[in-house]
N, C-alpha and C positions, 0 to 999 in steps of 0.2 A: 315496284316502278310507278310513275308517272305516266295515269292516263290518256291517252292518245281522246284527240277531237274527236273521233268518230266511234268510242265508249264512253263521250262525255252526254251525260241525259238531253244534259240544255242542246245537242247538239244535236238530236237525233232526226237523221235526214238534211239533215247541208252538206254540202261540199268538204270532204278535209281540204288542208292548207297545203300539204304534199305537191298539190298540184294546179296551176293554175287554173284558179275559178273562173264560166263564163263572164261577162260584161255583165253587170248586178245580181250577180249570186251572194247570198247572206255565209257569207262564208265568215265567221270568228278569228274579232281579233285579237292579242293575245291578253291575258287572264289578267297581267298586266297594268294594264292599261288605264288609266283611271282618267275618270270624269268628271272632272271640276267643277261643274257644273251641276251635278244630282247632288254634291253636297253644300254648296251653298245655296241651291235652291228649298234643300229642304232646311237649312238655313230663316231667308225667306220664310219661313213659313211658321219658324217656331218664334218667329220676333215680335209675330203682331200676340201669339198667346201670352209672348213673354210683355209689350205692353198693356196687357187688356187691365191690370189693376189698378193703372193708376188716369187707364184711357189718357195714354199719351198725345195720341194721332189726334182726337179729337179737339183736347184742350190746346195741340198745336191751334189747329185750323181756327178755333174759337179764339187767341192773345189775336190771329195773326188779320182777323177777321177777313178771313174769308170766303168767297157767293155759295160754296158750296157745303156749307155749315149740314141745317136741314140732314141733304142728300150726302152724306157719310154718316150722320146719327142711322141714316137709319140701315147703310151698308154696314152700320159695326155690329149687327145684333144680328139675332136666326133670325127668319120669318118664322112669323107668327104663327102658319100653315101653311099655305100658298107660296109659290112665289118662288125668291133665288135673292138672295142678297151675297153680297165679299162672303162676311162670317159663313156664311153656308158651306161658301167654297173649302176653305180655314181644312177640316177634317179631312175629303177626299185628299182635297191634297196630297193631303202628308202621308195620307194611303197609298197613294199612286206614285209618289215616292220609295216609298217603301217597294212596291212590286218591281219599280225602273230600279234598284241596287240587284236585287234579289240577283238578275244571272252572275250579274260582273259577283257578287259576293260566293255564290255557287260553285262558278268556271276556275274566282279563285281556291277553293277550298281544295277543289278535285285536281289541281293541278299541284299540290299542295300537297293528294296521293289519296285525299280520302273516297272511301266507300262511299255505295248509297246507304250502305246500313251508318255508318261516321256519320254521312249526314243526316241523317234522320235524327239521329239523336244530338243536336246539335237543332234541329226545328224543335226537336219539344221540347228540350232542357232550354231553350230561349222565350219558346212560350208559354213559359211554368214560369219562369223571370219575371215577365212581361204583365202577365192574372195576379202575381203576388207580385206587384207594386204597384198595380193597378187595385185592390182590395188594399194596398198600407197607403194609397194616395185619398181612398174614402175614408180613411177610419179606421179599420176592423180590430185597431190594438182598444178601441175603447170599449168593447162587447156592448155594446148597444143592438145586437143579430133582428131586431124586430124593425127594428126603424135604421137598416143598415141599406145600399143600394148597394149590390156585388156587380151591375154592369157600370162601363167608365167608359171615357176614350182606352184608357191602355186597356181593361180587355178587349173593346172592340177591334183591335189594332193587333193584340198576342192570335188571336183566332180567326181574320181575316187570313194576316200571316202565314200564320199552321196550315191551313187550308187549300191558299195558294202554293206553298209550298210544294205541298206532297201531289198538288197537280202538273208544276212544274218538274219536276221530280217524276213522275211518273210515265211523263205523256212528252212528245215534240212540241212544235208551235208550234200548228196546222192542230191536233188536238187540242194543247191549250187556248185556242180561238175559237174552238166550237164549244170548251168547258164554261167561256164566260158568256159569249152566247148563250149558253143552255142554265147558265146561273142565272138571267134576268132575265131570260123570258121564261123559266120556271118561275118563278119569280111574279110575275106577274100573275102568272095561270094562275098561281095560289092565292093572290088577291083577290084577283078577276069575281075565280069560280068558287070557294067553296065558300059556305056561306056563315055568316055569323050568330047567331039564335037570338029571333029576336025582332033581327033589322032586315039578314039579304045577302046579296056576293054581289060583289063589289062598291060597298060605300069607302070611300076613300073621307072618313070627316073622323075628327078626332077619334067620339066617341063610338062609330062602326065600326072600324076598321077589321079586318082582321089580326094583324101582329099586334095594335091591342091587346084584344080580348082571347091570343094568344098570350102576348104576356101578367094579364089580371088571373089566366087560370092556372100556373106556370110558374110565372118567373116573383118568391117569396122579396119579402123588403120594399123599399119605398123605388120609385120614380122619377124619370127625368125628363123626360124638361115637358109634357104634358101629365094633363090627369090621370091620361087611361091606356094608359101605358106609359113602356120606357123604349125613348129615343135610341134606343140604343139593346136591345131587348133580340128575343131569339131570329125575329122570323126576319130581319132588316138587316139579320146580318150575309145572307145571301148571298145580296146587290150586293153589297161590300168586300166579299171575298173576287167581285168581278173588276171593283175598281183596284183593286192591287192585280189581280190580273191582264188590264191594259197598261199595266206601269212596266208588266213580264214583258208583256210584248214590243211595249216599243223600248223595255231596253236591248232587248234580244237588235231590234233593225240601229241601236246604237252603236252597241257591240257589235257589227256585221261589219266586213271592209263597204262595204260600198260608199259611195262621196260622201263629203258633206252636204253633196247640193243634193243629193237625194233623199238623201236623211232630213234632215230641212224640209224640202217637200212635202214625204209623207207625216212626217210630223205635223206640216200645218195645217197639209188638204186632211190628212187627222180630224183634225182637230178641231176643225169647219165640217166635218159630213158632220161626229159626232154631237155637237151642238146645231145642226140640223136634223138632225134622229130626235132625238131629246126635244127638243119642239115637239115636232112632231109628236111624238109618242105621249108624251104629255097632251093632248086632244084628247085620248082613252085612258091614262095614266100618269093623273096629272105632274107635277115636277114640287114631294113635298120632301124640307131636310129628313124632319124626324119620320119619316118612315122607309127616308132613304130610294125611294117606288123607282124601278129603270130608268124614268123618262132622266129623273135626277146625276142620278149616275153618269148614265150617259153625256149630257150635259155639262155638271161638272168634267167630265173624263176630259170637255172636246176642253173646256180650258187651262183641263193641265195640261194640254200637252202644245196648246198655243205656247203657254207661257214658260212653259222647260223648251222649247223650239225658241224662245228666244234665250233664254241663259243659255242657250248649249251656244249660241250664235253667241254672242258676245262674248263668251267665256273661254267655250275649247273649240269655234271654229276661228275668231277672231282672234284671241286669247289675252282680251283685258281682263286681268283675272287680279289686276292689286285692289279697282272698286268691294270687288265684292271679300276684301278677306274675311272682314267683319260678322258677313253671316254666315260662310267659314264657320268659323270656329263657333259661332253657333251650329251650323249641323251638323258639326259630329258629335256632338256631346245634344243633342238632342232628345235623350232620352230621358241626360240628367236635371235638364236644366226646367224638362214640364214637370216628374216626379221632387227637387229641390225647391221649389216656388207653390211647388202645391200643400208643402207644408215648413216653410222659412217664408217669415214674413220681413222683404225685402224695403218694403218702402221701413218699416222699423227703423233696416241698420240703415238705412239713406238719411235718415231724419238724424241720425246718430250724430251727422255730419254736420246737413246741412239744415240744419233745425230754426238756429238764427236767420238766415237765410228766407228760409223760406216766406218765418213768419213776418216779413218785414222788406216780400217780393210784392205784395200785393194779392188778388183773389186770383185772377188769371194768372201771372209770373211767376207767381208761389206755386201754385200748382202744375205750370207747364216744369219749373225747375225741379220739382219735384220729380216730379213723369221722368224728365232726361237722367238723374242720380238714380232714378232707382232701373235702367232700362243701363248705364253702365257702369253699376251695384254689379248689376246678375250676369250682363259677358264679362266684370273682369275676373269674377271668382270662372270662369265657362278660358279663357284666356291662362287663369293658373291650370284649371287641367289643361289646358292643350300648350304650354309648354315645358309642363312635366306627363308629356304626353299618356296624360289616363283620360281612357278613356271608358266608359257602358255602352259595351258592345253587349246589349242582354242578349 
């Protein structure tokens, strides 16, 4: 028998839709309702990783002699340590979107008859697949275990998704909000109060922070992306779970029956508040991407909420969807393109067709044409999968 709204673990504490909800009630929409902006935003996020191999955007800015070349060159790379750039925003935005999709995905499975045991089985299976894909992308088949990097982007996504899904299934919306706060505060207290031998506590330098020290003690293999620890190591997974949970909470908001005006007001207001809190917290717990600090989590979440509000308003509220179709194609197979481009050389594939044109186009325009061609080849690959209805739902 199909579960009712009242038995849905996503809706604990919510008003069932069998009666007229009071004004402003957070009653859930039907599980079949699709929010197109989520797929488009995921594709927008993946676009930046797709163009990374050729630096297409920076090459375009250079070729067009645009005045903000130096500014973008800095934004197109991670902060060396302190601070926040556009590139520091790519990973938390993806995790935010993972959480954003979760209430819709789980409620849809419940509507199809899944019970809690089935849901946990699906979550565990997806987590294992993502971890295995991450190990594959890192080159585990080379069997060079001493120099292998065991952590990575997909492993971070897998673990963050797993624990966020458990929290979502085990608690109501209020409990989920409390867990999100506890994750951020708990990580801060760990980093601030537990001393690193020979250095002390509350030190946030590359060589002195607790997260790096834990990685040096317990994480085998190579590190990335700083000498004294891994930016996707053990402790920094704690606040990344909170990043997913922020997405989950926003997913509940969008899935509610509140008016679009109220939803947008909450997203924009919450985004601005999150930015402000992140900057304030950063005065005592600095914004550091490599450590995924709690201030960084809040600051990145603020931008995620604001960007999602923009996409949601344009695509789902105003109904302008056609322009976002290229992003949607990418967003529906985001994991696919991440894995494939990590192991296959799309530059070589594109060069098979346009090598002569690139050679005769000159330095700037040759690079520009190559970058555009690589993006096109990648997109056409995803479009083929889209037309064949092949989607990697790890």
